[in-house]
ZAMARGU-4260 file (C-alpha; in steps of 0.2 Angstrom, whole numbers, plus 5000, padded with zeros to 4 digits):
<rodrens>
0) 5684/4464/4982 | 5679/4467/4999 | 5662/4461/5007 | 5653/4477/5004 | 5657/4477/4986
5) 5652/4459/4984 | 5635/4463/4992 | 5632/4478/4980 | 5637/4467/4965 | 5625/4453/4971
10) 5611/4465/4973 | 5614/4473/4956 | 5613/4455/4948 | 5595/4452/4956 | 5601/4440/4969
15) 5590/4439/4985 | 5594/4453/4997 | 5586/4467/5007 | 5574/4473/4994 | 5567/4455/4993
20) 5565/4454/5011 | 5556/4470/5012 | 5543/4465/4999 | 5540/4449/5008 | 5537/4458/5025
25) 5525/4470/5016 | 5515/4456/5008 | 5514/4447/5025 | 5507/4463/5033 | 5494/4466/5019
30) 5488/4448/5021 | 5486/4450/5040 | 5476/4466/5038 | 5465/4458/5025 | 5461/4444/5036
35) 5457/4455/5051 | 5445/4465/5040 | 5437/4449/5034 | 5435/4443/5051 | 5426/4459/5057
40) 5414/4459/5042 | 5410/4440/5045 | 5407/4443/5064 | 5396/4458/5060 | 5385/4448/5048
45) 5384/4432/5059 | 5370/4431/5072 | 5375/4433/5090 | 5377/4417/5100 | 5362/4413/5110
50) 5366/4415/5129 | 5366/4400/5140 | 5349/4396/5147 | 5347/4405/5164 | 5342/4396/5179
55) 5328/4407/5184 | 5310/4407/5177 | 5310/4426/5174 | 5325/4426/5163 | 5318/4412/5152
60) 5307/4423/5141 | 5322/4434/5137 | 5332/4419/5131 | 5317/4412/5121 | 5314/4429/5113
65) 5332/4431/5106 | 5333/4413/5099 | 5320/4416/5084 | 5324/4433/5076 | 5309/4445/5074
70) 5297/4433/5083 | 5290/4438/5100 | 5278/4425/5102 | 5289/4413/5112 | 5293/4428/5124
75) 5275/4432/5128 | 5270/4414/5129 | 5283/4412/5143 | 5277/4428/5151 | 5260/4422/5152
80) 5266/4406/5161 | 5275/4417/5174 | 5266/4422/5190 | 5277/4437/5194 | 5288/4449/5184
85) 5296/4466/5186 | 5285/4481/5182 | 5285/4500/5186 | 5267/4499/5192 | 5266/4500/5211
90) 5250/4494/5219 | 5239/4479/5219 | 5245/4472/5202 | 5264/4475/5205 | 5273/4462/5195
95) 5258/4457/5183 | 5266/4458/5166 | 5251/4451/5156 | 5233/4452/5163 | 5225/4437/5156
100) 5207/4440/5161 | 5207/4455/5149 | 5207/4444/5134 | 5191/4435/5140 | 5183/4452/5144
105) 5187/4459/5127 | 5179/4443/5119 | 5163/4444/5129 | 5161/4463/5127 | 5164/4463/5108
110) 5156/4447/5105 | 5140/4441/5114 | 5136/4457/5123 | 5137/4468/5108 | 5128/4455/5097
115) 5114/4450/5108 | 5112/4467/5115 | 5110/4475/5098 | 5098/4461/5093 | 5088/4464/5109
120) 5086/4483/5106 | 5082/4480/5087 | 5068/4467/5092 | 5060/4479/5104 | 5060/4493/5092
125) 5052/4483/5078 | 5039/4476/5091 | 5034/4494/5096 | 5033/4501/5079 | 5024/4485/5073
130) 5011/4487/5088 | 5009/4505/5084 | 5005/4501/5066 | 4993/4487/5071 | 4984/4495/5085
135) 4988/4514/5084 | 4986/4526/5098 | 4976/4521/5113 | 4963/4535/5113 | 4949/4541/5125
140) 4933/4532/5123 | 4923/4548/5130 | 4925/4566/5126 | 4936/4577/5137 | 4927/4586/5150
145) 4939/4601/5152 | 4941/4598/5171 | 4959/4595/5176 | 4965/4583/5189 | 4983/4585/5196
150) 4993/4569/5193 | 5011/4575/5196 | 5017/4589/5206 | 5031/4601/5200 | 5044/4592/5211
155) 5039/4575/5204 | 5040/4581/5186 | 5057/4589/5189 | 5064/4573/5197 | 5057/4562/5183
160) 5062/4573/5169 | 5080/4574/5176 | 5081/4555/5177 | 5073/4553/5160 | 5084/4566/5151
165) 5100/4560/5159 | 5096/4542/5155 | 5093/4546/5136 | 5110/4556/5135 | 5119/4542/5144
170) 5111/4529/5133 | 5116/4538/5117 | 5134/4539/5124 | 5134/4521/5129 | 5127/4515/5112
175) 5140/4525/5103 | 5154/4518/5114 | 5147/4500/5110 | 5141/4501/5092 | 5150/4516/5085
180) 5164/4507/5077 | 5152/4495/5069 | 5139/4507/5063 | 5146/4525/5062 | 5164/4523/5058
185) 5160/4515/5040 | 5149/4530/5037 | 5157/4545/5046 | 5175/4539/5047 | 5186/4537/5062
190) 5190/4555/5064 | 5173/4561/5067 | 5167/4547/5078 | 5183/4549/5088 | 5179/4567/5090
195) 5161/4563/5096 | 5168/4550/5108 | 5180/4563/5116 | 5165/4574/5120 | 5153/4561/5125
200) 5165/4551/5136 | 5168/4564/5150 | 5149/4570/5148 | 5144/4551/5151 | 5155/4550/5167
205) 5149/4567/5175 | 5131/4565/5170 | 5130/4548/5178 | 5132/4556/5195 | 5117/4567/5191
210) 5107/4552/5186 | 5112/4542/5202 | 5106/4556/5213 | 5089/4559/5204 | 5086/4540/5203
215) 5088/4538/5222 | 5076/4552/5225 | 5063/4545/5212 | 5064/4528/5220 | 5060/4535/5237
220) 5047/4547/5231 | 5036/4534/5221 | 5040/4518/5230 | 5023/4518/5240 | 5013/4521/5225
225) 5020/4506/5216 | 5016/4493/5229 | 5006/4478/5224 | 4987/4480/5224 | 4972/4468/5221
230) 4968/4477/5205 | 4984/4473/5198 | 4978/4455/5196 | 4964/4460/5184 | 4977/4471/5174
235) 4988/4456/5172 | 4973/4445/5166 | 4967/4457/5153 | 4985/4462/5148 | 4982/4480/5153
240) 4968/4481/5140 | 4981/4484/5126 | 4974/4470/5115 | 4955/4473/5116 | 4958/4492/5118
245) 4949/4492/5134 | 4952/4502/5150 | 4957/4492/5166 | 4954/4501/5183 | 4970/4504/5192
250) 4977/4515/5206 | 4990/4529/5203 | 5001/4517/5193 | 4995/4501/5184 | 5005/4484/5185
255) 5014/4488/5169 | 5021/4504/5176 | 5025/4495/5193 | 5035/4482/5183 | 5045/4496/5175
260) 5047/4505/5191 | 5053/4490/5201 | 5063/4480/5188 | 5068/4493/5176 | 5071/4508/5187
265) 5075/4501/5204 | 5084/4485/5201 | 5092/4489/5184 | 5094/4507/5188 | 5104/4504/5204
270) 5114/4490/5196 | 5120/4502/5182 | 5123/4516/5195 | 5133/4506/5207 | 5144/4498/5193
275) 5146/4515/5184 | 5152/4523/5200 | 5165/4509/5202 | 5171/4513/5184 | 5171/4531/5188
280) 5182/4528/5203 | 5193/4513/5199 | 5204/4515/5214 | 5190/4507/5224 | 5192/4490/5215
285) 5210/4492/5211 | 5212/4475/5201 | 5208/4476/5182 | 5199/4460/5183 | 5186/4467/5195
290) 5184/4483/5184 | 5181/4472/5169 | 5167/4463/5178 | 5160/4479/5183 | 5161/4485/5165
295) 5151/4469/5159 | 5138/4471/5173 | 5136/4490/5168 | 5134/4486/5149 | 5122/4472/5151
300) 5112/4481/5164 | 5111/4496/5153 | 5106/4486/5138 | 5092/4478/5148 | 5086/4495/5155
305) 5086/4502/5137 | 5076/4487/5131 | 5062/4490/5144 | 5063/4509/5142 | 5058/4508/5124
310) 5041/4501/5129 | 5039/4514/5143 | 5044/4529/5132 | 5032/4523/5119 | 5017/4522/5131
315) 5022/4538/5139 | 5023/4548/5122 | 5013/4542/5107 | 5006/4526/5113 | 4993/4533/5125
320) 4983/4549/5121 | 4986/4562/5135 | 5000/4553/5144 | 5014/4565/5138 | 5003/4580/5143
325) 5002/4573/5161 | 5021/4574/5163 | 5023/4591/5154 | 5010/4600/5163 | 5006/4589/5178
330) 4988/4589/5175 | 4976/4577/5165 | 4958/4578/5160 | 4945/4571/5171 | 4940/4558/5157
335) 4958/4552/5155 | 4960/4550/5174 | 4944/4540/5175 | 4947/4529/5160 | 4966/4525/5164
340) 4967/4526/5183 | 4949/4525/5189 | 4953/4519/5207 | 4966/4533/5209 | 4954/4546/5202
345) 4940/4541/5214 | 4952/4543/5228 | 4959/4560/5223 | 4942/4567/5218 | 4933/4561/5234
350) 4921/4549/5225 | 4929/4534/5232 | 4933/4527/5249
</rodrens>
């Protein structure tokens, strides 16, 4: 028997040979493939290894952020500690990733300014309504004569009504911006309130320019008539006659009107105007921190101006008989002029010095 015959005979008897070797190789290949697949699967499920801590401070937040999965708090904590970063903004705040003053501004605006401003306006409204219910309208003590005295020219009325009308619209828009989400959103819903704000916000910005121009004209126009006079001391001592319903002699404007003119119109009006213009043209201040201060000054000044305006509007409409007619037509009855502004009446009628 030759060698080839022996191999064939051994194979036929089940002895180890080529077929057994082939099966062993196939098993080895299968095990290798299975191990590779398992390694890939495990690698996909396992978290990526944290990179080595970088040497620079700017790279630290990124390393911190990747360490705890789904938690950005460490990242932003490190960002706040970093003075400079990399941003796409070019200008005064290039490199400022987080503007920390904004948090303080938000807490002040949504906290004390909103709370105390709302309480202040509510207190004045209740006071005015309570006083009217207690004392009623201040009426003339003598019958009207029918003779008319010119109190305001057409130009003065146009300027005053422009300031008054624009102020009311600006105040309504400002109140909606400040209190809308607290008072109107629960009643009207987000959609309607947002639609109202989309209209009032640009109106507020452009109408503010009209208010500023008319305000400056009115200050120049009436400054000389609002200077201190000796008769103002008597008005102060008698509280303007509001409590005993008496008439205190005064010039063209009494001390109460002068107080509103100098503090309410001039000081607060100019404060609100300047701060509003800075907000309309933010490139003047550039920095957001300065704009946030301007926003607080604008809001607080406007709230104080509205607080005083409520008293002025009351006295000029239903509080004093004939006061509204003076601004509508420009003329007042002779009796009204004599009882409310006796010194001025004597001056314009030629009966005084």
